[in-house]
N, C-alpha and C positions, 0 to 999 in steps of 0.2 A: 324494823324487821331485822332479825339476826339469823345467821346460818344454822344456829342450834335450836331455833324455834320449832314448836310442834307443827306437823303437817296440817293440822286442823286450823291453823292461823291463816291459811289461805282462803280467799273468797271462793265459795262454791264447793267446799269440802265439809260435808256433814258426817254423821256417825257411820253411815253405810260406806261412803267412799274412804273414810279413814280406816275402816276395817279391811276394805279391799286392798288399800296400800300396805297395810300392816302384814297382810298375807304374803307380801313379797319383800318384807324386811324394811319397808319405807315408813319411818316414824317421824323423821325431822326433815327440815328443808335441805340439810346436807345430804340425807339419804336420797332425796328427790333429785338433787344436782348430780348424784352419782348413779342415777337410773339412766343408762346411756342408750342411745338409739342402736337397734340391731341392723338397721340399713337406712338408706335414704332414697327419696324419690325426687328426681330432677325435673321440676316443673317450670323451668325457665324458658324452655324452647318448645314452640308449637310445631307439630308435625303435620304436614298436609295429608289429607285423607288418602290421596292417591299413592303416598309413600309408606303407608302402614304395613307392618309385617306381623303375621300371626305369632303369638308366643311372647311378644315384648310389650311392656307398658308404654303408653304414649299420652301426651297432652294434645287435644285437638280443639279447634274452634269451628263451629258451623251453625247453619240455619236449620231449624226443624221444619221439614216440608210436610210431613204427614204423621198420623198416628194409627196403629192397628192393634186391636185386641185379639188374643188367641183364645176366644171363648166368650162367655156371657160378661159384658162390661160392667154389670151391676154386682158381680161377685167381688168379694174383698181382695182375694189374692190371684185374680186372673192376670196372666202375663200380658204385658203391653210392650210393643216395640215402636220406636220413633225412627223415622228416616231422616238422617242428618246429612247436610250437603255443604261442601265448600267449592272453590273453583276447580278442584282437582279430582273429586270423586264423591261417592256416596258411602255412608256407614249406617248400620243398623244398631241402635242402642236399645238394650232389652232390660226391662225391670219386671219383677214378679209380683210386686204389690201394686198392680195396675190402677186401682181406683184412686189411691193416694198420689201416685206419680203422674197420672193424667192431669191432675190439678196443678202440679208443680211446673209444667212447661206450657208455653203458648206456641201455637202453630205460627211459623214465620219469625219466632223469636230467635235471638242469637245467643248461644250458650257455650260454656267451656266444659269439656268432659276429660276426666283422667281415669284410665283403667287399662287392664290387660287386653290386648287384641286377640280375638279368636276367629275361627272360620267355621261356618255351619252351612252345609249344602251350597258351597260356593259364595255364600254371603259373608262379608267381613263385618264382625260384630264386636261390641263391648257389652259385657253383661254386668249389670249393677255397678256402673262407674260412679265416681264422685262427680258432682256437677255444681255449677252455679251460673247465673246469668252473666254475660260479659260485662265487665265494668263494675260489678258488685264488689262490696268490701272483701268478700271471700275469694275474689279473683286475684290471687297472689302468685305472681310468677317468681318462684324461689325454689331452693332445695329444701324439701320438707323431711324432718326426721321421722322414722318409723320405729316406735318403741315396742319392746316385748309386750304381749297382750296381758292385760289385767282385767279380769272378769268384772263387768259393771262400770268400766271406765273406758270411754272411746279414745281413739288417737287424738282427735281434736281437743278433748278435754285435757289429756296429758300435755299437749303442746301449750294449751292456755295456762296450765299451772306452771309450766316451766317458764313461760313469759312473765308470770307474776314474780318469780324469784330472780329474774334477770338483774335487777339492781344489786341484790346481795352478792350474786356471782361476780359481778363486775368490780366489787370492792375487795375481793380476796387478794391479800398481799403475797408477794414472793416469799416462800418459806425455806427455800434451799440456798446454801451459800453461793455467792456469785461465781466462785471458781468451778463448781459443779455445773451450774447453769451454762457457763461458757464452754466447758470442756465437752459437754454432751449436746450442745446447741439446742437447748430446751426453750420452747415458748413459755411465756408466763402462765401461771395457773389460772388467772382470770381470763386471759385470752383463750386458753385451752378449753375451759368449761363453757365459755360463751359460744365459741365456734363449733363445739361438738353438738350443741343443741340448736344453734342458729347460724349455720354455715353460709358464707357468701360464695365460696367456690370449693372445688375439690382439694386444692392445696391447703386450705385452712383446716379441712377435716384431717388430712394426713399429719399436719403439724400438731394439731390438738390431740390426736390419738396417740402419737408418739409420747408426748409429754405425760398424758394420763396413764398410759401403759407403763412408762418409766416410773412414775410416782407409785403405782400400785406394787410393782415388782421391787422397787426400792424399799417400800414398807415391809413387804414380805421378807426380803433378804435380810434386812436389818434385824427383824424379829428372830429369824432362824439363826443368824450368826451370833446374836446376843445369847440365845439359848445354848448354842454349841459352846460358846465361851463359858457360860455359867455352868455347863455340864462337865468342864474340866474340874474334877472334884478336888476339894481342899485336901491338903496334906500330901504326904509321900505316897506315890503309887508303888506297885510291886515291880522292882527293876530286875530283869532277867539277864543271865549271862548268855548273850546271843552268839558268842564265839564257839559255844558247845555245838552249834548247828553243823559245823563243818564235819565233825565225826559222823553225824547221821547222814548227811548228804552224800559223803563218800561211800557209805554203805548201801545206798539205794540202788536197785537193779536197773535203773534207767537214768539218763541225764535230765536235769531240770530244763524245761523249755525257757526261752527268753522271757516270756510272760511270767512264769513262776519265779524266775530269778529276780525280776524287777519288783514283783509284789512282795517277795520275801524281804528284799532290802528295805521296802517301806515299812513292813511289819517290824523288822529288827530295829529300825531307828526308833519306833514307838516303844518297843519293849525295853530299850536301853535308857529311855527318858525317865525322869523322876515322876511325871504324871502318868496316870493309867491310860492305856490304849483303849480307844473306842472306835473300832474300824469295821467297815463293811467290805467284804471281799466278794466281788462279782466274778463269775466265770461261766461260760456257756457249759451245757451239759458235756461231761467228759473232758473238761479242760485241765483237770488236776488240782482242784481246790483242796481235796483231802490231803494230798501230799504236803502242801504248804501248812495245813493245820497240824499235821503230824510233826513237822519240823518245829513249829511253835510249842507243841506239847512236850517235845523232847527237851527243849531249852528250859521249860518250866521245871520238869523233873530234875534235870541236871543242876538247876539252881536251888534245889531244895524245896520247891513248891509243888502243890498238886494242881492238876488240870481237870476240868470237867467239860464233856462234850454232850450236848443234848440234841437228840434226833426226834423227828416228828412221828415216827412209827416204831413199834417194837422190832419189826423185822429189820429195819434200817439200823436200829441201835445194836441189834445182835451182829449184823454184818460189820459194823464198826468195831465191836468188841473182838470179833475174830481176826480182822485185819490188823488192829492195833496190837493184839496179843502177839501175833506172828511177827510184826515188824519190830516191836519193842523188846521181845524176850531175849534176843542176843545181848542187849545192853543192861539187862537186869532191871528194867522198868516194869513195875507191877500194874496190871490193868484190871479194873473191876467193872461189873455190869449191874445196873439197877433198873428194873422195869416193874410195871404195875402187876404183872401176872406171876411174879416170883412168890414162892411160899414165904410165910412169915419167918420161918427159921433161916431161910437163905437170905432174906432181906436183913434180918438182925445181924447175921455174920458180916455182911457187906458194910453195914453202918458202923459196926465195932471196928473193923479193919480201917475204915475211912478215918474215923476220929483218932485212931492210934497212929495214923500215918503209914499204914501198911499197904495202902493203895496210892499209887502215884498218879494214875490217870483213871478217871471214872467216866464211863459212857452210859447213857440211858435215855429214857423217855421223860415224860412230865414228872415221873416219880422222883427225879433228881431235885425238883424244886419243892417238894413237900417239907413241912415244917420240921419233921424229925430228922432230916438229913443235915448232918453237920460235918464240916471239914476241919482238919487239923491246921492246914496252911494253904488255903486256896489262892492261887496266883494267876490263873488263866481260865476264862470262861468262853466256850465256843458253842454257838447255836448253829445247827445245820438247817438249811432250807428255811430262811427267814420268814417267808410268807405263811408258814404254818404256826408261827408263834406271835402272840401279841406283845406289845411293849412291856406290859405289866409282868408277863411271865419271864422275860429277859431280865427285868429289874430284880425279880425275886431270886433269880439264880446268882446275879452279880453281887447282891448284898450278903451272900454267904461267906464272902471273903473280905479282908481288910483292903478295900480298893483294888480288886483284881483287874487284870487287863481283860477287855471284852472284844471278841471277834465274832462277827455275824457273817455267815456264808450263805449266798443265794445263787441258784442256778437259773433264776428267772432274769433274763437280760433286761436291763433298764437303761435307756439312753442316759448319758452322763448328766445332761442338763436337768432331766427329770429326777435322777437319783439324788442330785444335790439338793433338791427341794424336798423329796419324800423322806430322805434320811439326812436331813440337815445337821443333826446332832452327831453324825458319824463321819470320820474321814473315809475316803472311798478309794479302793484299789480294784483294778480290773485285770483279770488273766485273760489276755486276748489271743493266745496261741494254743494250739492243740499238741498233744504228745506226738513224738515222731512215730511213724509206722501206722497211724490211724488213717483209715480210708474214709473219705466223705460218704455218707449214706446215699445211695442212689434212690431218688424219690420219683415215683411214676404215678401219674393220674390216669385212672381208667373209669369208663362208665359202666352201667349195669351189664352191658353186653360182654365186657371183658372180664367179668367177675370169675367165671369158671377157669379162665386162663391164669388168674392170680393164684387160685388155690392149687393149680397144677405146679406152679413155680414154688409154692410153699412146700409141697410134697417132695420136690427135688431137693430143697434145702434139708428137709427132715431126713431124707435118704442119706445125706452126707454126714449125718450125725449132729446137725445143728438144731436149735430150738426156735419157736416162733410165738409171737404175740398176736392175738386178733382182738381188736377193740371195737365195741359197739356203743351207740349213744343211749340205748335203753336196756334195762334189765329184762323186762318181758314185753311181749307184743302189746301195742296199744291201738285201739280203734281210731283215736284222734290223730296219731302221728304215724306217717308212713315211713317206717325205718326198720332196719334189722335190729332184733333184740339179742342180748347175750344168750338167753336160754334157747332161742331158736337156732342160732348159729352153733351153739354147743352141741345140740342134738344132731344137727346136720354134719358137723365135723367128726362126731363120734362114729357116724355111719361111714363117712368118706375115708377117715384115717383109722381103719380097724387095727392096723399093725402098730399104731403109735398111741401114746398115753395123752389123753386130752383132759384138761380140767377147766372148771368154771369158777371165777371169783368175782364178786360184786360187793357193793357197799352195804347190803342188807345182811350179809353173813356176819356171824359173831366174830369179834376181833381174833380170838384164838384160832378159829377156823381159817381166817384170812392169812394169819401168820404161818400156819401150818402149810397151806397151799403155796405161799410165796417161798417158804423154806424148801419145800420139795422141788419147786421150779429151780431154785438156786442150786440145789444139790444135783439137778439133772434127772430126777425121777419123773418129771412131767415134761413132755415134748412140746405140747401146744397149750398155751394158756389163753382162754377166752375170757375177756374182762371188760368192765366199764372203765371209766377214767380213774378208778382207784389205784392204778399202776402208774399214773402220771408222774408221781415222785415215788420211785421204788428202788429196788436193789440193783446192784451191778452184776449182770449175768453176761459175761464175755462170749458165751457160746450161743447167745440168741442173736440171729442174723436177719430175722424177718419181722417187720411190723406191718400188719394189715389193719387199716382203719376203715370200717364200714360206715357208709353215710358220712363221709368226711366233711360234707357241707354243713353239717350240724355242729361242728367243733370250731372254736375260736382259733385264731392264728397262733397265739401263744401256747394254747393247749396242744395243737397239732405238733408244734416244735418240741414241746416237752415229751410228748408220746414218742416221737421219732428218736429222741435222745436215749430211749431204753435200749436201742440197738446200736451197733457200730462201736461197741466197747472193746472189741478184740482186734486182732490183725486181719480177720477174714472180711471180705467184701459183704456189706449189709445192705438191705433193701427196705424201703418203705412204700407200700402201695396204698394210695388214697382212692377208695371206691366211692364214686359220687352217685347221688340220687337226684332228687329235684333241687337244682342249685339256683341261687339268686346271683345277681351281678357281683355283690360283695363276696359271696362264697367263691365265685370264679376267680376273683382277684386274690383271695387268701390262698387258694390251691395253686394258682400260677406262681405266687411268691415262694410257696413251699418247694415247688419243683425247680425254681431258679436258684435258690440259695439255702446254704446250711449255716449261714452266719446268724447266730441268735440275736446279735445287736442290730443287724440290718432288719431282721424280721420284727424285732421289738419296735423299731422306728416306724415300719410300715403299719404295724398293728395300731400304734398311737394315731397315725394319720387316718386310718380307717375308722377307729372307734373314739379317739379322744382320751385324754388321761382320766377324766372323771369316771367314765364307764369302766375303765380297766382297773383303776386302783381304788376309786371311791374316796372322795376328799375327806369324809368324816372318818373313814377307816384309818387314815394316816394322819388325822389331826390337821390337815391342810385347810387354811381358811378359804371361804368361797371367794372367787375372783369376780369383779364386776366387768372389767374390760380386757384384761390380759389373759393370754393362753400360754401356759408354761412350755408348751411344745412349739406352737407356731411362732411365739415371740422369744425363742431361745437366744437369739442375738442380743435382744434388749435385756434379757435376764442376765447375761454375762456382764453387760455394762453396769446394770443395777447392782449386782453383787460386788463388783469392783468398787463402786461408789460407797456402798454400805460398809465394806471393809475399811475404807479410808476414813469414814465418819466415826466408826467405833474405835479405830486406833487413836483418833484425835480426842474423842469424848465417849469412853466406854459405857457410861450410864445415861448418855443423852441428857446431861444435867444443865448444859448451858442454854441460855435464851435462844441462841442461834438454832438449836434443834428442838425447841419446845413443841413445835407443830408436828415434827417427825415422831417425837416421843408420843404425842397424843394419838397420832394415826396408828402407831405400832400397838399401843395398848388397846385401842378400839378394835383392830383387826384380830388380835390374839386373845382378847378378853382375859379370863382368869388363868390362861396357860402361861402367861408371862408376867413378871413383876420387875420393872426396871428400878434399879437402886444403885447407890454409890458403891 
């Protein structure tokens, strides 16, 4: 028997069970060995009946004193209860398939039961516990693994199959170098796999889990670091004159924050290197990422190269165009705009100027990556709001230049350990300070009874010449969902705010109409904008000081934070009102966190703990392999160790070609499949 053998080589596995295993990615004995328990049941210690506590599982031993049916005993599924006694008390054991179970137990026989303790009308019960006669072969006092459910295969069967591969597991040799095993105090791989499935005590489980988590994160980190190294493209990159930045920075109407200075120094080091930059710039909403991008574009233009900045929406692209034109005009840097809604003649003129080199900085939407767009000398590519673009779209923009520098900006805070995994091919910079003079947005949670008071405060802000957003979870009323809709709130506010201009925007409107409404709000000709989450990533309106979120319990934590980020862009105090409807415990936690903190990175951490990385980011969306035992959030400390070890290994053997790393190489290729090709 070999670890690579097909699962069907095990006794008791026919076509049906083979198909059931295949549905969970288990095709070989190795896959089965890596089908890890989700929990354990400690069946080593008997609990006296008199000490049982409802809500907890327990192993008990007792004598059956009597049997009682709850109905006709001749019916197949009539419930049956057995009164079980030991020296300390009585317990009622209940089964619903009474006819069968009544034959399984003898009155005055002694049995072992394992199950969860419940209480019903003052009686202590076990409902459908596992059971066996005392002293029978099944009477095993040990820690039993509990595996994720597989339809058609019982827990007992999975344990039996794991027992069959025990000899193969026990022969797995150590495959990591001795110095790594020693440095990280790792148990052997055979020990770890044996004791994760057949533990003798809790300490063995902890030692085994650490080794297996480390192995999985080492494999993941090695693959990602290899791809990152592989992505340092061959040939000379576009080297930019970063000393030109001083001229632009001196002319800014505000001083750079310490976070902006640090991130610019990291970018500048990249831009001066011979290899092209490939960097992710993270910054909370309003942290000043655009200023750092402008400095980089200024250096590109001063170095004789063109820069391109792609935005996710036309209104945002137009806002970039206006601000870039205003900021660069004094320096003679020419800015162009390219969007899908432009007339053919306008687009033709832009394309001609671009190829002639008459445009130094181009901003636009997806139109920038169309095939007919050609640059004379592209040296820098910036994509704004990373989550709105796929990897392929970024790639199509970057190949328009001869090895241009690439910067990706996102306002979606991602904890660093997770960002390292999700964007493993990019270097990471974080702007963690806010511009001087910005006041934190005051966030207030109110229930339905306080709703009218919120709109009175909104009217007070409008009277002072400010603007407001009102966000709802629905476009129109729904019979199935009890929540405020954008259309209903719009009608209500049109009546309430007769002296102010109220507008409605939602995802079903034509793009041109949405752009017009957002432009009007930006220009100040709309006072109140009622919206769905289409404004989650939107324009910078410094005069907007109020954000009202109806049915805040229906929004995710990251969404709530992004929506709040639409206000607080100016020097005036801004407010965010979270109006709650029927909330759950998780919704209460989200709203509590929002009221306690305006730190996007803390909020992102809390969101990860509430939902987990898979639900937030989607492993397939980011090309992240499925993990068997590790969790890149909960095991962040192990991830750091694994990344350090992976970096040392790749420095020693960049292609994993030596015999010492043959098993690591095999694991990396298995984990990443066609996404990776290890070579000299």
